[in-house]
C-alpha positions as CSV (number, residue, x, y, z in Angstrom):
1,M,13.3,-7.5,21.3
2,D,17.0,-8.2,20.5
3,A,19.1,-7.0,17.8
4,L,18.9,-10.3,15.8
5,N,15.0,-10.3,15.9
6,A,14.8,-6.7,14.7
7,L,17.1,-7.3,11.9
8,S,15.2,-10.6,10.9
9,L,11.7,-8.3,11.2
10,C,13.4,-5.5,9.3
11,L,14.4,-8.1,6.2
12,I,11.1,-9.8,6.4
13,M,9.3,-6.4,6.3
14,L,11.8,-5.0,3.3
15,A,10.9,-8.2,1.2
16,L,7.1,-8.0,1.7
17,A,7.1,-4.5,0.9
18,A,9.2,-4.9,-2.4
19,V,7.1,-7.9,-3.7
20,P,4.7,-6.8,-6.6
21,S,1.0,-6.2,-5.1
22,S,-1.9,-4.2,-5.2
23,S,-0.6,-1.5,-3.1
24,V,2.8,-1.2,-5.3
25,A,0.5,-1.2,-8.4
26,L,-1.4,1.8,-6.8
27,V,1.6,3.7,-5.9
28,V,3.1,3.4,-9.2
29,A,-0.2,4.3,-10.9
30,R,-0.9,7.2,-8.8
31,S,2.6,8.5,-9.1
32,S,2.8,8.0,-13.1
33,V,-0.3,9.8,-13.7
34,S,-0.6,12.6,-10.9
35,G,3.0,12.9,-10.0
36,F,5.2,11.7,-7.0
37,A,3.2,13.7,-4.3
38,H,0.3,11.5,-4.9
39,G,2.6,8.2,-4.8
40,A,3.6,9.8,-1.5
41,A,0.5,10.1,-0.3
42,V,-0.7,6.7,-1.0
43,T,2.4,5.4,0.7
44,A,1.5,7.3,3.5
45,G,-1.9,5.6,3.7
46,V,-0.3,2.2,3.4
47,V,2.0,3.0,6.3
48,C,-0.6,4.3,8.3
49,G,-2.6,1.0,7.8
50,D,0.4,-1.0,8.7
51,L,0.8,0.7,11.8
52,I,-2.6,0.2,12.8
53,F,-2.0,-3.7,12.3
54,V,1.1,-3.3,14.3
55,C,-1.2,-1.7,17.2
56,L,-3.8,-4.1,17.0
57,A,-1.1,-7.3,17.0
58,I,0.1,-5.9,19.9
59,L,-3.2,-5.4,21.6
60,G,-4.4,-9.0,20.4
61,M,-5.0,-8.8,16.6
62,T,-6.6,-12.2,15.9
63,A,-9.5,-11.8,18.2
64,L,-10.3,-8.6,17.2
65,A,-10.2,-9.4,13.9
66,D,-13.0,-12.3,14.8
67,A,-15.1,-9.7,16.4
68,L,-14.8,-7.1,13.5
69,G,-15.1,-9.3,10.8
70,G,-17.8,-7.6,9.0
71,L,-16.1,-4.3,9.2
72,F,-12.8,-5.8,7.4
73,L,-15.2,-7.0,5.0
74,I,-16.6,-3.8,4.2
75,I,-13.0,-2.1,3.8
76,R,-12.1,-4.9,1.4
77,Y,-15.0,-4.2,-0.6
78,L,-14.5,-0.1,-0.5
79,A,-10.5,-0.8,-1.5
80,G,-11.4,-3.3,-4.2
81,A,-14.2,-0.5,-5.7
82,Y,-11.7,2.0,-5.8
83,L,-8.9,-0.3,-7.4
84,I,-11.6,-0.9,-10.2
85,W,-12.7,2.6,-10.9
86,F,-9.2,4.1,-10.9
87,G,-7.9,1.1,-13.3
88,L,-11.0,1.8,-15.5
89,S,-10.2,5.7,-15.5
90,L,-6.8,4.8,-16.5
91,I,-7.9,2.6,-19.4
92,R,-10.4,4.9,-20.5
93,S,-8.4,8.3,-20.4
94,R,-6.9,9.6,-23.1
95,S,-4.0,7.8,-25.2
96,T,-1.5,10.0,-23.7
97,L,-0.7,10.6,-20.2
98,S,0.1,14.0,-19.1
99,L,2.0,14.8,-15.9
100,R,0.9,17.6,-13.5
101,F,3.5,19.6,-12.5
102,T,1.2,22.2,-10.5
103,A,0.8,21.7,-6.9
104,P,-2.0,19.1,-6.0
105,S,-4.6,19.9,-4.1
106,K,-5.1,19.1,-0.6
107,S,-8.4,17.2,-1.4
108,R,-6.9,15.0,-4.1
109,L,-3.9,14.2,-2.1
110,T,-6.3,13.2,0.9
111,T,-8.0,10.5,-1.8
112,S,-4.8,9.1,-2.7
113,F,-3.9,8.8,0.9
114,S,-7.5,7.4,1.9
115,A,-7.0,4.8,-1.0
116,G,-3.6,3.6,0.3
117,L,-5.1,3.2,4.0
118,L,-8.4,1.3,2.7
119,L,-6.3,-0.9,0.4
120,T,-4.0,-1.9,3.5
121,L,-6.7,-2.6,5.9
122,G,-8.7,-4.6,3.3
123,D,-5.7,-6.8,2.7
124,V,-5.8,-10.3,3.7
125,K,-2.1,-10.8,3.3
126,A,-1.5,-8.0,5.7
127,I,-4.0,-9.4,8.1
128,L,-2.5,-13.0,7.9
129,F,1.1,-11.5,8.5
130,Y,0.5,-9.4,11.4
131,S,-1.6,-11.9,13.3
132,S,0.1,-15.0,12.4
133,L,3.6,-14.5,11.0
134,F,4.5,-11.2,13.1
135,P,4.3,-12.6,16.6
136,V,7.1,-15.1,15.1
137,F,9.5,-12.5,15.0
138,V,8.5,-10.6,18.1
139,D,7.7,-11.8,21.4
140,M,4.5,-10.1,22.0
141,S,4.3,-11.1,25.7
142,S,7.5,-9.0,26.8
143,L,7.1,-6.2,25.0
144,N,8.2,-2.8,26.4
145,A,8.1,0.7,25.0
146,P,11.7,0.8,23.5
147,D,10.3,-2.5,21.4
148,I,7.3,-0.8,20.5
149,T,9.3,2.2,19.3
150,T,11.4,0.1,17.1
151,I,8.7,-1.9,15.4
152,I,7.3,1.5,14.4
153,V,10.4,2.8,13.2
154,I,11.0,-0.6,11.2
155,T,7.6,-0.5,9.7
156,V,7.7,3.0,8.6
157,I,11.5,2.8,7.1
158,T,10.9,-0.6,5.4
159,V,7.1,-0.3,4.2
160,G,7.6,3.5,3.5
161,G,11.1,3.6,2.1
162,V,9.9,0.8,-0.5
163,K,7.1,2.3,-1.8
164,L,8.4,5.7,-2.0
165,L,11.1,4.2,-4.2
166,Y,8.7,2.6,-6.4
167,A,7.0,6.0,-6.6
168,R,10.1,8.0,-7.8
169,L,10.9,5.2,-10.1
170,A,7.5,5.4,-11.7
171,Q,7.7,9.1,-11.7
172,K,11.0,9.1,-13.6
173,I,10.1,6.2,-16.2
174,T,6.8,8.0,-17.0
175,A,8.8,11.9,-17.6
176,R,11.3,9.8,-19.9
177,F,8.9,7.8,-21.9
178,I,5.9,10.2,-21.5
179,N,5.3,10.9,-25.5
180,S,6.4,7.2,-26.4
181,P,4.1,5.1,-27.9
182,M,4.7,2.7,-25.0
183,A,2.8,5.1,-22.7
184,S,-0.6,4.3,-23.9
185,A,0.1,0.5,-23.6
186,A,1.9,0.9,-20.3
187,K,-1.2,3.0,-18.8
188,T,-3.6,0.5,-20.2
189,A,-1.9,-2.5,-18.7
190,M,-1.5,-0.8,-15.4
191,G,-5.1,0.0,-15.4
192,G,-5.9,-3.7,-15.9
193,V,-3.8,-4.5,-13.3
194,L,-5.8,-2.6,-10.9
195,V,-9.2,-3.6,-12.0
196,G,-7.6,-7.3,-11.7
197,S,-6.5,-6.4,-8.1
198,G,-9.8,-4.8,-7.5
199,A,-11.8,-7.7,-8.6
200,Y,-9.6,-10.2,-6.6
201,L,-10.2,-8.3,-3.5
202,I,-13.9,-8.1,-3.9
203,V,-14.2,-11.7,-5.1
204,K,-12.2,-13.2,-2.2
205,G,-14.4,-11.3,0.3
């Protein structure tokens, strides 16, 4: 894997990570409602999901995805159901948001992490990228240990960095406008986006 391929892969993954998506919506919502730690936990789950796809792509993801098609479908339904539940919780919650400055519990952070992981594993776009487009930038037949390490580092930095930036910006914006009349409307809109994303995952399943 030469420098040009590595740079190309880095740029395309940065672009894909920055595009508004259900994972971005979840990171922003968790960070806005429960604090940056939860946005970071969702980010960690998303990155882990991408790393799993990287490993599967190296091992031959297309054949494995066909063999485990039912499992991927179940994961998509679980991720969709979580997004709908969390979106409805936002819409039905109190009209004003409240930031939690106390240390988040490990169990709640685990929930955020699991949500990010499930959402990524059930994302058809991620499966398509790693099974079809990923090999365009990476010669799968000639990978060695340094190449694999480079791919892992690129994945963590690009996907994790972009999602963490979304989480931090969401927290700062929420902290500034927490008592604004727009806060309730923004919360409702975000809930609607999550519900829509969850329904899309389930319907497309």
